[in-house]
N, C-alpha and C positions, 0 to 999 in steps of 0.2 A: 504494500500500500504506500503510495506516495505521501510524503509528509510535508506539510506547510509549503506547497508550491506557490502559495500566494505571497510568501515573504518578499521575494524580489519584485514580483510583478506589481504588487500593490503598495510597497513600502513608501515610495516617494510621495504618492498622493495622500496616503494615510497620515504621514507625518504632518501634513497640513491640517488634518482634522483632529488628531489626538496628540497629546504631549508625547515626546519620544520615550519617556520613562515615567514610572510611578513616582509619586512623592515618597519620601521616607516615612511619612505618617501612614500612607496607604499600605506600604509594604509591611509595616509593623502591624497594622490593623488586620491584614489578610492572614497573618500567622500561618498555621499549617494548611489553611485552605488553598494557599498558592500551589500546593502539591497535587491538587485535584487533577485528574486526567479527563479531558473533555473530548467527546466525539462530536464533531461538527457534521451532521448529516444534512447535506444541502444539494443544490444544483451546482455541479462542478464547473469550473471555468468561468464563473460569473463575478461581477463586481461585488455582489452580496457575499460570496464566499470569501473574497479577499478582505472585505471590511469586517465581517464577523470574525474571521480567523485572526487577523492582526489585532483586533480589539481584545479578543479573549486571551491571546498569547501574552498580553501585557500583565495579566493577572494570574494566569494559571500555568503550571509547569509543563503541561503537555496538551497540545491541541492538534488533533488529527482529523483531516477532512475525509469524507466518504460520500458517495452518492446516496441521497435519501432513499432512493429506490432499492438500495442494497442493505438497508437497515434490518437486521435480524437480532435475535438474542445472541447468536454466536458472534456476529460482527461487533456487537456492543460489549462483549465480554472483555473485562479488564479495564473498562472505563467507569468513571464515577457518575457522570451526568452526560446525557445526550441533548444536543441542541438540534431540533428538527426545523429546517427552513427550506425554502424553495424559491424559484425565480418569480419575478413579477408577472402578473396576469393581465394587467391593464396598461402595460408599457406602450402598447401600440394602439390605444384607444379603446375599442370594445373588449369586453371580457373574453379571454382565450381559454375556454373550458378544456380544449383538447390538450392543453399543456399541464394539466394537473398530474401530480406524481402517481406513478403506478405502484402503489404500496398500500397494504392494509396491515397495520401492526397487529400481531396476534394477541388474543386475550391474555395469554400467559406471559407477555413481555413484562420483565420485572425491573429493568433499569429506570432511573428517574429520567423523564423526558420533558423538556421545555419546548412547546410547540408555538412557533411564531406565526402570527397572522392566520391566513386561510388554511394553512396546514392543519390547524387544530380540528377542522371539520372534515378533513379529507382522508387522513391516514389512519383513523381509528373510529370505531362506533361502539365500543364497549364501555365507554365512560360517559358521565353526564355532560361532558363537554361536546361530544361528537355530533349530536343531532342538531346543534345550532338553534338559533331563534327564528325559525320559519324561513321563508324564501328570502327574506332581507338580511339574513345572518351575516352575509358578506357584502352588503351594499350600503352600510350606514356608518360604521365606526370610522372616525377620522383621527384626530390627533390628541384628544383629551379624555381624561377619566373624571368621574365624580364619585361621591360616596366612598372615598378611599379609606381603607382600614389603616389609619395612620400609625396605630400602635403595633401593627403586625411586624414580626421580625425582619421581613425584607425591606422595611422602611427604616430599620434601626441599625443594621450592620451586617457584615463587619465594616463596610465602608460607610462613613458618615456622609450625610447629604442634607441639602436644604430643600425641603419639599415646599415649593412655592404654590400656595393654593389661592386661586383667584375666585372671589364670589361673583356669581352671575345670577340674574333674576331667573327664577324657575319658570320656564315657558308654561303658559296657561294650558296648552294641550296635554302637557305631562301631568299637571295637577288634576285634570279631568279623567285621565287614564285610569282604568280599573286597578292598575298596579302603582298608581301615583298618589293614592290616598295617604295623607299624612306627610307629604313632601314639604320641606320648609320653604319659606318665601324665596330663599336664595340657596343655590347649590355651590359648594366649593369645588372648583375644577382644577385639575393638574395637567399641565402640558407634558405629555409623555414623549412627543416627537414634534418636529416642525417640518412643514412641506406642503405642497399642493396635492390634495387628494381628488381624483386619482391620477393627476398628471405626473407627479413625481413620486408619490407613494400610493400603493394600492389601498383600497378599502381594507379595514381590518375584519376580524371575525368575532362575533359575540355568541355566547351560549345562552340557552334558555334558563331563566332563574327559577322556574316553578319546581319546587321540590329538590332543588340542587343540594341544599344543605341538610337533607333528611337522613344522611348517614354521617357518622363521626369523622370520616376520612375525606369529607368534601367541605370546602370553604370558599366563599366569594370574597375577593380582596378589593375589587373596584368595579364600578359600572361604567358603561361607555357614554360619554357626553355626545349629544347630537343624535342619539338613536331615538326612534319613536316610542320604544318601550323604556320607561325610566329605570327599569331594573336590568336592562340588558347586560349580561356578564362579560366584561372585557378582560379581567384578570382573575384567575381562580385555579384551585387545585382539586383534583379528584384522584385519590390514591397516589401513584407515582407519576401522574401526568399533570403538567401545569400548562394552563393556557395564558400565553402572552399574546393577547388578541391584536395588538397593534403591529402593523406590517413594516414599519420603518426599520432600516438597518442601523447599526451603531452610529454612522455618520449623520443620520437624520434624527436620532434620539437627542433629547435634551441632556444636559450634564446629569441632572437628577435621574433621568430615565436610564442612562447608561449605568449609573451606580446602583440603581435598584435592580437592573438586570443582573449585574455581578452578584449582588446579594441574593437574588433568587437562585442563581446557580449553586451558591454555597449552601443555602437553606435546603434545596431539593435533595442534596446528597443524603440527608437523613431518611429519605423515603425509598431508598434502595431496597427492592424486594417487597415493598408494601403495596401490592396490587390493589385495585379497587375492591372494596368489600362486596359491593353489589353492582350489577349491570342494569342499565335502563330497560324496564319491561312494560311499565304501565304509566299512564298519565296521573299526576298527583291530584288530590281532591281540590286544591285551590282553583283548579281550572273550571270548576262548576260556576264560579262567578264570572269567568270570561264567557262561558256559554250564555249566561244571562245577558251580558252586554251585547253579544251577537244578536240575541233575540230582540233586545231593545232597538238595535241599529238596523234591523231588517227593514228594507225599504221597498220590497216587491214580494210577490207571492212565493216565488221560488226560494228567495232568501229566507222567508218566514218559515216555510216548510222544512228547509234544511236545518234552520236553527232549532226548531221544535224537536227534531229527531235526536238532538243531543241529550234529551231527557227521557228516561225510561217511562213506559206507559203508566205505571202506578203513580209515579210522581206527577206526571202530567194530569192524571185524573184528580189527584188531591189538590193541585194548585190551579187547575184549569189553564195551565201554561201561562199564567199571568206573571210577568217579571218580578213584581213586588212580592207576590206570594211565594215564588220560587226562591227569591233571596231570603225571605224569612224562614222558609223550610230548611235551606242549606245552612243558615247561620245557627238555627236551633239544633240541628243534628250533626254539625260539622265534625265533632270528634268521633262520631259513630258511622261515618260514611264508609261505603265500600263500593267497588266497581259493580255496576248494574249488569254487566255482561250483555250479550246480544249485540245488536247492531248500533245501539246508541252511543256506546263508548262513554256513557255518563255515569252518574253516581246516584245511589239511594241510601237511605238509612238502613243499617243492618238491624232487622227486628230482633234477632237473637241477642244483640247487645242491650236492648231495652229490657228484655226478660232477665238478662244476666245481672241487672241492677243499674241500668243506664250508665255503664262505664264505657269509656272510650276504648277504641281498639289499639291506640298507640301510646297508652300510658301504662306504667307497670302495675297499676291497680287492676288492669285486665287479668293478669296472671294470678293476682291474689284472689279475685272473684272465681276464676276457673278452678283453682286448687282448693278453695273452700268448698265448692260444690262436690268436687271429686272426693274430698275427705269424708263427706257424708255418704256419698254413693259413687263407687268406682265406675258404675255403668251409666252415670248421668249423661243422657244423650245430648243435651244442650252444651254442657261443658266440653264433651268430646268433640262435638261438631265444630264449635268455634275454635278450639285448640287446633284442629286439623286445618281449618280455613286459614288461620293466620300463622300457622307454622307448617307450611306445606313441605312435603318431602320427608317428614319425620313421623314415624308411627311409634309412639311411645306409650307404654302402659302407665297408668296414673302414678305409680311410685317412681317410674323412670322419668316421667315428665316433671314431677316435683324435684327430683334430684338435679335434673338439667337446669331448671329455673334457679334453684338454690346455688348451683355452681356458677352460673353465668349472670346472675342478677345485675351485678354492677357494670356488666359490659353489654347488656341487652339494648337493642334499639329497634325502632319500627321504621320501615321505609315504604312510602307510597310508590316512589319511582321504581324501586327494586322489586316490586311485585305485591304490594300491600301485605307485607309479612314481617315477622320478627326475625332478627338475625343477631349474631354475636360479633362484637368488635374483636376479632381474633388478634389483630395487631396489638391493641392495648393489653389484652389478656396475656399475650406472649411476653410483652415487655415487662409486665408486673411480675411475672413468674420467673424471670431470669435470675 
């Protein structure tokens, strides 16, 4: 494998963009992190390869390029972090879909990966990042972020940085959005990169926010400014995958952007081997309120019919498909919702949970109620039925179920996106038992 071919080709131009050497303060701050080995999986022979390569080489001891299309568990072996990047797709005007990378990272891939821009939605589908935020996932994100988690480790070190946040008035259309309720009068925005989009920099990529953080290994660090959904996810982690949704290369990043990128590389090292706990399988319950908005906004008969189909027959009958009554229904039963099944793709209240004691299906009290009934009657049909519904794939006798809950109680979590089921945070469990 050729190593650092970009050194001579890009050195002269890059010296104009970045200082020739790190400051003594930065060197000291990086500490042992400078020994990290980085695999730059990219489009070979491009300016982006040269810029990312030279930039990363300033901070890390080993940076080796490889074609993104050759990325496998084997080619990533021996490296600490993978940077996944590709060539521009709007460089010649219209979007060039035929240039997307021919790669699908397998579900079992275990190395930490930072996916830059549109790559995040193209090279994998087994994380909450992959599906994107609808058809406009790669046509809105420009240069800035908002709702930045300022106290997160990537904004704290090892490199110090000045996070310049600029307040802007919150657009009225965002305040009226179903996901914009509670937005402040002003949003603090951070310029991650500078340049004309899409003339000089491609549109970035944003992931869907709904249910994203319903597993303990998923976190949203920043939303995308300028996107029509105020919660559009621009920077986030799921398992060992990180979305850097902005598409600019290091020469186009702001100084703070470059330093946060380096910090992200260092931080992601800790997730080596920590693959996503769940894969996306179902829509989360919060989408019920989006379905109601679609119903409110329906402006012709076809749209109205399509919107009504989002609700199961029994819910439509109870509410007469009136938007206000639907909203009241879903708010009342929110913690007890389950997938309706069938063609609607919608949600209904689980009647078994009402009989169980009006407990929610995603709170630990659910298991307390189930185990209490089984303690009185090991053949309690209701308890066995809901246990099987929300713990699919496990057939446990009552005593075994109690032992499983007792053993895993502190690591249990419920995920809508992962299949409306309970699961165990195996990563945290393993760490504590070391």
